[in-house]
DOTI-5398 format. One line per field, with one value per residue (C-alpha): residue number from 1; y, x, z. Coordinates in steps of 0.25 Angstrom, whole numbers. Layout:
BEGIN
k: (NUM|...)
y: (Y|...)
x: (X|...)
z: (Z|...)
//
This chain:
BEGIN
k: (1|2|3|4|5|6|7|8|9|10|11|12|13|14|15|16|17|18|19|20|21|22|23|24|25|26|27|28|29|30|31|32|33|34|35|36|37|38|39|40|41|42|43|44|45|46|47|48|49|50|51|52|53|54|55|56|57|58|59|60|61|62|63|64|65|66|67|68|69|70|71|72|73|74|75|76|77|78|79|80|81|82|83|84|85|86|87|88|89|90|91|92|93|94|95|96|97|98|99|100|101|102|103|104|105|106|107|108|109|110|111|112|113|114|115|116|117|118|119|120|121|122|123|124|125|126|127|128|129|130|131|132|133|134|135|136|137|138|139|140|141|142|143|144|145|146|147|148|149|150|151|152|153|154|155|156|157|158|159|160|161|162|163|164|165|166|167|168|169|170|171|172|173|174|175|176|177|178|179|180|181|182|183|184|185|186|187|188|189|190|191|192|193|194|195|196|197|198|199|200|201|202|203|204|205|206|207|208|209|210|211|212|213|214|215|216|217|218|219|220|221|222|223|224|225|226|227|228|229|230|231|232|233|234|235|236|237|238|239|240|241|242|243|244|245|246|247|248|249|250|251|252|253|254|255|256|257|258|259|260|261)
y: (-102|-117|-125|-131|-140|-132|-143|-158|-171|-185|-188|-175|-180|-194|-188|-179|-191|-199|-188|-173|-169|-178|-171|-157|-160|-166|-157|-144|-143|-152|-155|-163|-178|-179|-167|-162|-148|-144|-143|-153|-147|-153|-167|-167|-169|-166|-171|-168|-160|-155|-140|-142|-155|-156|-170|-177|-182|-196|-204|-218|-230|-234|-220|-219|-232|-227|-214|-222|-232|-220|-213|-225|-227|-212|-213|-226|-221|-208|-216|-211|-225|-238|-247|-248|-249|-263|-264|-262|-276|-277|-280|-272|-260|-262|-262|-250|-242|-247|-243|-229|-228|-230|-220|-210|-211|-208|-195|-200|-202|-192|-196|-189|-179|-169|-164|-150|-145|-133|-134|-133|-145|-136|-141|-132|-128|-138|-126|-119|-123|-112|-117|-132|-140|-154|-161|-175|-182|-193|-203|-207|-200|-206|-197|-203|-193|-191|-202|-203|-213|-210|-220|-219|-228|-234|-241|-249|-251|-266|-276|-284|-297|-299|-288|-281|-266|-262|-257|-242|-233|-221|-226|-222|-207|-207|-212|-203|-191|-194|-195|-181|-175|-180|-175|-162|-161|-166|-160|-168|-181|-186|-199|-203|-216|-218|-230|-233|-243|-251|-255|-264|-272|-287|-293|-301|-289|-277|-265|-255|-248|-240|-234|-230|-217|-203|-195|-180|-180|-185|-176|-165|-174|-181|-167|-164|-176|-173|-159|-165|-175|-165|-154|-158|-158|-144|-139|-145|-136|-145|-158|-167|-180|-193|-204|-218|-219|-212|-222|-217|-202|-194|-185|-194|-192|-204|-198|-185|-179|-168|-177|-181|-195)
x: (-56|-58|-46|-36|-24|-11|-1|-1|6|5|-5|-13|-15|-18|-29|-34|-35|-42|-53|-51|-61|-53|-40|-46|-52|-39|-28|-35|-45|-38|-51|-51|-56|-61|-70|-71|-71|-56|-43|-32|-19|-5|-4|10|20|10|-4|-16|-26|-39|-40|-55|-57|-43|-42|-29|-31|-24|-20|-27|-19|-13|-8|-2|5|10|15|22|29|33|39|47|53|56|64|70|76|81|87|79|73|81|69|58|44|40|30|40|44|46|60|61|55|65|77|72|71|84|91|85|90|104|102|96|109|117|109|102|88|78|65|52|57|46|47|39|37|31|21|33|39|50|55|49|52|43|38|33|19|13|21|23|14|19|24|29|35|46|47|61|70|83|91|103|110|101|91|81|71|58|52|38|35|21|12|0|-3|-2|-10|-16|-17|-2|6|10|10|-4|-3|-7|-6|-4|10|14|10|17|30|30|27|39|48|43|44|58|63|57|64|77|82|95|87|86|77|69|61|50|45|34|38|27|31|19|22|22|36|33|31|39|36|41|33|41|37|50|58|56|67|69|67|53|50|42|33|30|28|17|10|9|4|-7|-10|-12|-19|-33|-30|-24|-36|-47|-57|-69|-63|-74|-73|-71|-77|-71|-61|-70|-68|-54|-58|-58|-69|-79|-94|-96|-85|-92|-83|-86|-86|-99|-94)
z: (211|209|215|206|207|205|209|209|214|210|221|218|203|208|217|205|196|206|208|206|217|227|223|224|238|243|237|234|245|254|260|273|270|284|286|272|277|281|273|275|280|280|275|270|281|291|295|286|295|291|295|298|305|310|307|301|287|287|275|273|278|265|263|277|274|261|268|279|269|260|272|276|262|262|275|272|259|265|276|288|291|290|287|277|281|285|274|263|260|245|243|230|238|249|240|232|246|250|237|238|252|248|236|246|254|242|239|227|232|237|244|244|234|230|215|215|201|194|183|174|180|187|201|212|226|234|242|230|232|222|210|212|202|205|217|215|227|224|234|230|220|215|206|200|191|179|183|194|199|208|217|223|234|234|244|240|225|226|219|231|223|221|227|214|211|205|191|190|179|188|191|177|181|194|189|177|186|196|184|178|192|194|181|184|198|194|181|181|180|166|168|180|183|194|201|211|222|228|242|244|232|234|234|222|214|209|218|208|197|186|173|166|167|162|154|154|139|142|154|146|140|154|160|149|152|167|164|156|167|178|169|173|188|187|179|187|195|196|202|198|207|200|208|207|219|229|240|241|242|255|249|245|247|257|266|267|257|247|234|228|226)
//
């Protein structure tokens, strides 16, 4: 039987949108991007190791940096470290982090919260691998009574000409999904808004990207749109490659990978 996706996350969907074949090789086959023979094991809170060549699959420099800064922000907000990463210099970013730290102490804020949902948008036990349909990790979740706010920390994404945040249509989708996932996971919340905070933004520019809020009355319509959005990914069995961003792909032909491009 041809492999198919049975669950998704924002990163999986982004990979599928970039190239269906790349998403299949990476997420379904878990093909080693070094030897193109073995399967990548681990890779969440443990090293990602190929079961054939035995090598560790490491992230690129930019991703490693993003992980490092994101971990620092997590630990700073939850009080485990006292200082922000030295590369976090934007005064608004620093204030947001400090304010969240204070709210965490009051028990209002959660960090690295995973919303695990079924295909009927019901909250699931995070260990129920068979029935989880969507996993959406929320970097920061602030629930204040019937209102909530999600913050997603971002590194990169900056216009090198002036230090401002680069406009990108995908931000709308990211923020909408965080809103939908939050309302599904927290039935007491009636309205949620989400924001992306770009830590590398120049001090002369606003590091925060927002796209409005989602009210519970509008949740079902938003859910329908997401079901349509991921339908192709769940029905695909051919995974035709879409060349265009091949230079970023680990499975491209000139690296010795299985793709014809």
